[in-house]
C-alpha positions, -999 to +999 in steps of 0.1 A: -548-486-784-517-480-763-525-443-758-560-452-748-547-478-724-521-454-709-545-426-702-572-450-688-545-466-665-532-432-653-565-420-639-578-455-629-548-469-611-526-439-606-495-461-605-472-432-614-439-448-605-446-478-628-457-455-656-427-432-652-402-461-650-417-483-677-437-463-702-418-430-706-384-429-724-356-408-710-361-385-740-397-380-732-390-372-695-363-347-706-382-330-734-418-329-722-425-310-690-398-303-664-383-338-664-390-343-627-410-372-614-426-349-587-440-325-614-453-355-634-472-367-602-483-332-594-499-328-629-517-361-628-529-356-593-546-324-605-566-345-630-597-363-618-605-381-651-593-383-687-616-391-715-600-404-747-622-390-774-602-405-802-568-419-812-555-421-848-523-438-858-507-415-883-476-437-888-464-470-875-435-490-888-435-516-860-408-498-840-418-462-841-453-448-842-469-414-843-504-411-828-528-382-827-549-383-795-579-361-786-584-359-749-608-342-724-594-335-689-617-333-660-597-314-634-601-318-596-608-281-593-639-285-615-626-273-648-632-294-679-606-289-707-622-304-738-608-317-771-571-312-764-553-327-794-517-340-789-494-358-813-473-384-795-443-404-806-441-440-794-411-462-794-414-500-791-390-516-767-384-551-781-364-562-750-394-557-727-424-555-750-443-523-743-447-492-764-432-462-746-440-425-750-410-409-767-400-374-777-374-363-802-350-336-788 
């Protein structure tokens, strides 16, 4: 559910600073993409809409979770990139409550 919420929130609200600060671990920022906030914003600004076609929890021990997500990206330039499958690691932050995107180095 968190992956579906995240992608829906990104393209509906586009509150990039909040998402960057509160839902991406430092490991994720460093190991996925360039690690720069400006590039993160640039990527999401190129996306008009994200459809979450499916999300399957592969593992979840209450603190770490591994989720496979199938996404379709509707790009602002008119391209539609369908059925992109990604495996995401999530880490639960008990001090604040949310699940965060994580990446192992």
